[in-house]
Structures are given as structure tokens and as C-alpha cells.
C-alpha positions in Angstrom: 4.6 8.4 138.8 8.3 8.8 139.5 9.2 9.0 135.8 11.7 11.4 134.3 12.5 11.9 130.6 16.0 13.4 130.2 16.9 15.1 126.9 20.5 16.4 126.3 22.9 16.1 123.5 25.9 15.8 125.9 26.6 12.2 126.7 28.5 12.8 129.9 25.8 15.1 131.3 23.0 12.6 130.4 24.9 9.9 132.1 25.7 11.9 135.3 22.2 13.4 135.7 20.6 10.0 134.9 22.6 8.3 137.7 21.8 11.1 140.1 18.1 10.7 139.5 18.1 6.9 139.6 20.0 7.0 143.0 17.1 9.2 144.2 14.6 6.4 143.1 13.5 8.1 139.9 12.8 6.0 136.7 14.9 7.7 134.0 14.6 7.5 130.2 17.3 9.4 128.3 17.4 10.8 124.8 20.2 12.5 122.9 17.9 14.8 120.9 14.4 16.3 120.9 13.5 14.5 117.7 14.3 11.2 119.4 12.2 12.0 122.4 9.1 13.4 120.7 7.5 10.1 119.7 7.5 9.1 123.3 5.8 12.2 124.6 2.0 11.9 124.9 -0.7 13.9 126.5 -1.2 11.6 129.5 2.4 10.7 130.1 2.8 10.2 133.9 6.1 12.0 134.5 8.1 15.1 133.9 10.6 16.2 131.3 14.1 17.7 131.7 15.7 19.2 128.6 18.7 21.3 127.7 17.9 24.5 125.9 20.9 24.6 123.5 20.8 21.4 121.3 21.5 20.9 117.6 18.5 20.4 115.4 15.3 21.1 117.4 16.4 23.1 120.5 14.7 23.1 123.9 12.4 26.1 123.1 11.1 24.4 120.0 10.6 21.1 121.9 8.8 23.0 124.7 6.4 24.6 122.1 5.6 21.2 120.7 5.1 19.7 124.2 2.7 22.5 125.1 0.7 21.8 122.0 0.3 18.1 123.1 -0.2 18.7 126.8 0.1 22.2 128.2 0.1 20.8 131.8 3.1 18.5 131.3 6.0 19.9 133.5 9.1 20.8 131.5 12.3 21.7 133.3 14.9 23.4 131.1 18.7 23.4 131.7 20.3 26.7 130.7 23.9 28.0 130.6 25.0 31.2 132.3 24.3 33.4 129.3 20.8 32.0 128.5 18.7 33.7 131.2 16.7 35.7 128.8 15.9 32.6 126.8 14.9 30.8 130.0 12.5 33.6 130.9 11.0 33.3 127.4 10.6 29.6 128.1 8.7 30.2 131.3 6.3 32.5 129.4 5.8 29.7 126.9 4.8 27.3 129.7 7.9 25.7 131.1 7.6 24.6 134.7 11.0 25.9 135.7 14.6 26.4 134.6 17.9 25.5 136.3 21.1 27.4 135.5 24.3 25.4 135.1 26.2 24.5 137.1 23.7 23.4 139.7 23.7 21.2 142.8 22.1 17.8 143.2 19.7 18.9 145.9 18.5 21.9 143.8 17.8 19.6 140.9 16.0 17.0 143.0 13.9 19.6 144.8 12.6 21.0 141.4 12.0 17.5 140.1 10.0 16.6 143.2 7.8 19.7 143.0 7.2 19.2 139.3 6.3 15.5 139.8 3.8 16.4 142.6 2.2 18.9 140.3 1.9 16.3 137.5 0.4 13.8 139.9 -2.3 16.3 140.9 -3.0 17.3 137.3 -3.5 13.6 136.3 -5.7 12.9 139.4 -7.9 15.9 138.5 -8.2 14.7 134.9 -9.2 11.2 136.0 -11.9 12.7 138.3 -13.3 14.8 135.4 -13.1 11.9 133.1 -15.2 9.7 135.5 -17.7 12.5 135.9 -18.1 12.9 132.2 -18.5 9.2 131.8 -21.3 9.0 134.3 -24.6 8.0 132.7 -27.3 10.6 133.1 -27.2 14.1 134.6 -27.0 12.8 138.2 -25.3 14.9 140.9 -21.5 14.6 141.3 -19.5 13.8 144.4 -16.0 15.3 143.9 -13.0 14.6 146.1 -9.9 12.4 146.5 -9.8 12.4 150.3 -10.1 8.9 151.8 -13.3 9.8 153.6 -14.9 10.8 150.3 -13.7 7.7 148.6 -15.2 5.7 151.4 -18.5 7.7 151.0 -18.7 6.9 147.3 -18.0 3.2 148.0 -20.9 3.2 150.6 -23.3 5.0 148.3 -22.5 2.8 145.4 -23.1 -0.3 147.6 -26.5 0.9 149.0 -27.9 2.8 146.0 -30.4 0.1 145.1 -31.0 -1.3 148.6 -34.6 -1.0 149.6 -33.6 0.3 153.1 -34.2 3.9 154.2 -31.1 5.9 154.9 -30.1 8.5 157.5 -27.6 11.1 156.2 -25.6 13.0 158.8 -23.5 16.1 158.3 -23.0 19.7 159.2 -24.8 22.6 157.5 -23.7 23.0 153.9 -21.7 19.8 153.6 -23.9 18.4 150.8 -26.6 16.2 152.5 -29.1 16.9 149.7 -26.5 16.2 147.1 -25.9 12.8 148.6 -29.6 12.1 148.7 -29.9 13.1 145.0 -26.9 10.9 144.2 -28.6 7.9 145.8 -31.8 8.6 143.9 -30.3 9.4 140.5 -28.0 6.3 140.6 -30.8 3.9 141.8 -33.5 1.9 140.1 -35.9 4.7 141.1 -34.0 7.3 139.1 -36.9 7.8 136.6 -39.4 8.3 139.4 -40.0 11.5 141.5 -37.4 12.8 144.0 -39.5 14.9 146.5 -37.6 17.0 149.0 -39.1 18.8 152.0 -37.1 20.8 154.6 -38.8 20.0 157.9 -37.2 23.1 159.5 -38.5 25.5 156.9 -42.2 24.6 157.0 -44.3 26.1 159.8 -45.3 23.5 162.5 -48.9 24.1 161.8 -48.5 23.2 158.1 -46.0 20.4 158.0 -48.5 17.6 158.6 -50.7 18.7 155.7 -47.6 19.2 153.5 -46.4 15.7 154.2 -49.7 13.7 154.4 -52.0 15.8 152.3 -55.7 16.3 153.0 -59.2 15.9 151.6 -61.5 18.9 150.9 -63.2 20.0 154.1 -60.7 18.2 156.3 -60.2 21.5 158.3 -61.2 25.2 158.0 -59.8 26.6 154.8 -59.3 23.1 153.1 -61.4 23.9 150.1 -59.7 21.6 147.7 -58.1 18.2 148.0 -54.3 18.3 148.3 -51.9 15.5 147.6 -49.1 15.3 150.2 -45.4 15.0 149.6 -45.3 11.4 150.7 -47.8 10.4 148.1 -46.1 12.5 145.4 -43.0 10.5 146.1 -44.7 7.1 145.4 -42.4 4.8 143.3 -39.6 7.3 144.0 -37.7 8.9 146.8 -38.8 11.1 149.7 -36.0 13.3 151.2 -36.7 14.7 154.6 -34.1 17.3 155.4 -33.6 18.6 159.0 -35.6 15.7 160.3 -34.6 16.9 163.9 -37.1 19.8 163.4 -40.1 17.5 163.0 -42.7 17.9 165.8 -42.9 15.0 168.2 -46.5 14.4 167.4 -45.7 14.0 163.8 -42.8 11.7 164.4 -45.0 8.8 165.4 -47.1 9.2 162.2 -43.9 9.2 160.1 -42.7 6.1 162.0 -46.0 4.3 161.1 -45.5 5.2 157.4 -41.9 3.8 157.5 -43.1 0.6 159.1 -46.3 0.0 157.2 -45.6 1.8 153.9 -49.1 3.3 154.0 -50.3 6.8 154.5 -53.6 8.2 155.7 -54.3 11.8 154.4 -56.1 14.2 156.8 -59.9 14.0 156.6 -60.2 10.4 155.3 -59.9 6.9 156.7 -58.6 5.6 153.5 -55.0 4.2 153.6 -52.9 4.6 150.5 -50.3 1.9 149.9 -46.8 3.3 149.0 -43.7 2.1 147.2 -41.3 4.6 148.5 -37.8 5.0 149.7 -37.2 7.6 152.5 -33.9 9.4 153.0 -33.7 11.5 156.1 -31.0 14.1 156.9 -29.9 15.8 160.1 -27.2 18.3 161.1 -27.6 17.4 164.8 -26.8 14.3 166.8 -30.1 12.5 166.9 -28.9 10.1 169.6 -28.3 13.1 171.9 -31.8 14.5 171.0 -33.2 11.1 172.0 -31.5 11.3 175.3 -32.8 14.8 175.8 -36.4 13.7 175.0 -36.8 15.8 171.8 -36.6 13.0 169.3 -38.4 9.7 169.4 -36.1 6.7 170.1 -38.2 4.3 168.0 -38.0 6.6 165.0 -34.3 7.1 165.5 -33.6 3.4 165.5 -35.9 2.9 162.5 -33.9 5.5 160.5 -30.5 4.5 161.7 -30.4 1.1 160.0 -28.2 2.5 157.2 -26.3 5.7 158.1 -24.1 7.8 155.9 -21.8 10.4 157.5 -20.5 13.3 155.4 -17.2 14.8 156.6 -16.9 18.6 156.9 -14.8 20.4 154.4 -12.2 21.3 157.1 -11.3 17.6 157.5 -10.6 17.2 153.7 -8.9 20.4 152.8 -6.9 18.7 150.0 -10.2 18.6 148.1 -10.7 22.4 148.3 -8.7 23.3 145.1 -10.5 20.8 143.0 -14.0 21.7 144.3 -13.2 25.4 144.0 -12.0 25.0 140.4 -15.2 23.1 139.6 -17.4 25.8 141.1 -15.6 28.5 139.3 -16.1 26.7 136.0 -19.8 26.2 136.7 -20.4 29.8 137.8 -18.4 31.2 134.8 -20.6 29.1 132.4 -23.8 30.2 134.2 -22.9 33.9 134.1 -21.1 33.7 130.7 -17.9 35.3 132.3 -14.3 34.2 132.4 -13.3 32.7 135.7 -10.7 34.7 137.7 -7.1 33.4 137.8 -6.0 33.0 141.4 -2.5 33.4 142.5 -0.5 31.4 145.1 -1.5 33.7 148.0 -5.2 33.2 147.2 -4.8 29.4 146.9 -3.0 29.3 150.2 -5.9 31.2 151.8 -8.4 28.7 150.4 -6.4 25.9 152.0 -6.0 27.7 155.3 -9.6 28.7 155.8 -11.7 26.5 158.1 -14.9 26.6 155.9 -17.6 26.7 158.7 -20.2 26.8 156.0 -18.6 23.8 154.3 -19.1 23.2 150.5 -22.0 25.7 150.3 -19.6 28.5 151.6 -17.0 27.4 149.0 -19.5 27.4 146.2 -20.8 30.8 147.2 -17.3 32.2 147.3 -16.6 30.9 143.8 -19.7 32.6 142.4 -18.6 35.9 144.0 -15.2 35.5 142.5 -16.7 35.1 139.0 -19.1 38.0 139.4 -16.7 40.5 141.1 -13.7 39.8 138.8 -10.1 39.3 139.8 -9.6 42.4 141.9 -12.8 41.9 143.9 -12.2 38.2 144.2 -8.7 38.7 145.6 -9.9 41.3 148.0 -12.6 39.0 149.2 -10.3 36.1 149.6 -7.9 38.1 151.8 -10.6 38.9 154.3 -10.1 37.3 157.7 -6.4 36.4 157.2 -5.3 39.2 159.5 -7.3 37.6 162.3 -5.0 34.6 162.5 -1.9 34.6 164.6 1.4 33.3 163.2 1.1 30.1 165.3 -2.4 29.5 164.0 -1.3 29.9 160.4 1.7 27.6 160.9 -0.6 24.9 162.5 -3.1 25.1 159.6 -0.5 24.8 156.9 1.3 22.1 158.8 -1.9 20.0 159.1 -2.7 20.6 155.4 0.9 19.5 154.4 0.6 16.3 156.6 -2.8 15.3 155.3 -1.8 15.9 151.7 1.4 13.9 152.0 -0.3 11.0 153.8 -2.9 10.9 151.0 -0.2 11.0 148.3 1.7 8.1 149.9 -1.4 6.0 151.0 -0.5 6.3 154.7 3.0 4.8 154.2 4.7 6.6 157.1 8.3 5.7 156.0 7.7 7.5 152.7 6.0 10.4 154.5 9.1 10.7 156.8 11.4 10.8 153.8 9.4 13.3 151.8 9.0 15.7 154.8 12.4 15.1 156.3 10.9 14.4 159.7 12.2 12.0 162.4 9.8 9.2 163.2 8.9 10.5 166.7 8.3 14.0 165.4 6.0 12.7 162.6 4.0 10.6 165.2 3.7 13.5 167.6 2.4 15.8 164.8 -0.1 13.2 163.7 -1.4 12.9 167.2 -1.6 16.6 167.6 -3.8 16.9 164.5 -5.8 13.8 165.0 -4.5 12.0 161.9 -4.6 8.2 161.5 -2.6 6.5 158.8 -5.3 3.9 158.4 -7.6 6.6 156.9 -5.2 6.9 154.0 -4.8 3.2 153.1 -8.0 3.0 150.9 -8.0 2.0 147.2 -7.5 4.3 144.3 -11.1 4.9 143.3 -11.9 8.5 142.5 -15.0 10.7 141.8 -16.5 14.1 143.0 -18.0 15.5 146.3 -19.6 18.6 147.0 
């Protein structure tokens, strides 16, 4: 990714800048004119462009316009003389990333190049994620995110999607447990069969047994017609039991029997119905603690806990927030046939600083409000709560975000992180301990996809 294309008609300047960049570990390709460079500029080029504005033939502005037609997200840094400021401002309006006025210092140049390269890397990563999503067969749910924990989650789900075992999905409220369940179903051999979901905490205790197991006519007072239970409806497919911790103890033993025997007995009959079913259970509470407290059966817990999937809360993968928010804005704008609001740097900083106690659901709801309320309302909404943070709290939040983002960019290579952030080794280790960061979490492969 450390590639730079340098375009300038002055030989000595090309040579000097090229050497400066190469000494800073950049891969530099130089051209004496815009027409020479254009054949080498393509939409997915993994680098940035530095060009002089005043050149014979095609000048820097004309080059910029052509680059923006090919790839409007390709960073172009323009070099300008003292009297060209108005031209440089015009270039920014046309889409240039930045301009540097001659003469300039080495550190000034390298800092702009580093920022432009970071932006290009993020743009290409996001494009890769979208490309993978569009290439997915079928309309299955999408798991967005580039954080190591989400990459690991996608690896696990891909590995177990066709396994016959039942799965326990753990995660806080709003982190996407049903999305994970639907992902497992839609990418499995059962995808063409029913996906039946029931929230055990939303059904009254007096009704949940009949909802799950069904009943025959006359099984109890008011049972005038036979009713097929959710478990039977899910035959050949997937049964998703959300908030399994809310299931009454008396019903837990009946569910355990279904899991072990793959047979169900509706209320009011002695007939057993044989099932071909996969059960996915989800909980926002620590079931092991509930077992210790005597409110959840140990045998059911161990039966469900053979394959366990843990979904990280959004506050632990904040580098995914911009991508997720952009996706939710796009989806909401399409649904309501409105243009998505354009957020500024202050609003994006707020998104990264917020703790997201409601997780992905809270982020999605905020995106919908932003689309519906327009830019002014969206910005006002995003600013809520910022005043409640002390300066120290804001510094801690941004520091943690910067560390996690840099660790992710450099795959946990601490020497590179030290160099990028300009931190002594001991300071970096102290800050990683302070924020509970482990370099091993960032040494996974480069697979990407979506998590919400």
C-alpha cells in the first residue's frame, strides 16, 4: 500500500522528492508529465498521487479532473507555487486530497502523504468488503466488519455453517445475535427450509409451551383447533430460540428432551413427531452463572454449549463503526427514498467516541434518524451527550480508538505501531495494558466481510 506516483516536469525536484520518499520507505514511481502517467492510473490503484500544478501540456488541474473521472476516491496531492493558492483552492473543490505550497519541509510532505495513504487504504478495504457482499450468493444476512474479532467470527461461522450440531450464540443486547443465526441458516444446506424464530422473553410464561410444542384440539380450555408448534414448523430447517435464559425451568427439561431425541410431543397427544431440525439458542446473560444460581438447568446448558459463538460488543470494535454507519445510512436512504446526510469530521469523531451501549441496533437506529431528520437534525442528534464527557474521558476514548486502529492496520506489529505513533516502547506497552489490548488479536489473516 506504500505506493506513491510522483508527477513533475522538473527533473531535479522529481529526483529530490523521490529520494526523500524512498528514504521514508515509500515505493515511488516518477513521471515527467501527466500524459506519461495517465496510462498507469487505474481505479483500484493501491497508492496516492503527487503532482505539480504548473506543467506543460496537461497541467495538474486537467490531470486531477481526469483522475476524478476514473476514481473520485484516489488521493491526489498537488504541489503549488506561492502565487497559485486560488488555483489550489479550485483543485480542492474538484476533489484533490490536499495541496502543499512550495517551498515545503520534509516532515510536512511525509505527514500529508501518510494521511492520504491511510485514507486510500480504508477506501480500498471498504470496497473489498462491499465487493464480497455483492458477490455473496442469495440474499443472506451480511456480517460487516474488519476488526480481528469479526474476522474470527466469520471464520467460525463459515466452518460450522453445515455442521449438524446445535449452536449457542452469546452477546449483549443489540449486538446482532439473530443476524448471526440467520447467517448460519442462510449459508447452510438448510437455507431453502424454514427459519423459525421465537423470543422466549417476549412470550408469556403461560403461552410459551403451546407456542413451542403446539397442541391438539381440546388439549386445554380454549384449545378449539389444533395448532402446530414452532418446533414442528421448523422441521427440516432451523429453530432460533432467542433469550433462552427466559425459558421457564419446567420447560427447559422438555426442550432438553427434544434436543437429545429429536422428537416432540404436542400437548394433548401421546404421539411423538420425529424431527430433522437444527437449534440455535441465544442469550445476553452468562448462562453458566445462571446455572450456579439455580435458574438455568445445568444439563441443558452443557447440551447447548457444545458449539458456542461469542459476538463482541460494538465498543470493542469501534474501527468498524464508520463502515457500519455508512451501510445503515445507505439502506435507510433507499428505504425512505431520501438522500443520506453528509457528516462532518466532528460528527464522525462523535461516532467513534460513543460507547454504543445498544450496540449495532443503536447505531442502525441512529442512522435511520439521521436520514429522516436531515442534516441539521442529524448533527444535533449526534452532538447529544458529548458535553457529559470530561476532557480526560474524551482523551482516553480517542487514544484507545487510535491504538486499536493502528494495531489493526499493522497486524499487531508493535515496532511499526511505535514508529507510526511516535511512542517509546514502554509507553506503548503501558497504554496497551491500560486499554486491555493484546497484539495477538490483530495477527489474523486478511479475510474480510460484514457484521452487524
